[in-house]
C-alpha positions, 0 to 999 in steps of 0.5 A: 674357364678363361677364354680369349677372343680378339685380345679380350679375355673373359670368363666362361661359365657354361650352364648346366642342363638337368634332365630326366629320361621320359617315356620310350617314343620309338626305336632307332636302329633297334635301340629304344629312343627315350624322350628327355624332359627338362627339370626346373629352370625355364620351360620352352613354349611350343606355341606358334610364333607370328613371323614375317619374311619379306613383309609376308606374315606367317606362323611357325 
């Protein structure tokens, strides 16, 4: 897809995320709510990060 921003043209190629449905984790308005699991590619870490806000360290 060709895009233009402030006079500069560039080619945009969106990344395709492949996922599979997992287990039912609950219900929302009477419909089953499923967990979606990423397949392949990168894995997001759920480890807490050490952050700093106005000089005070905290973890997420």
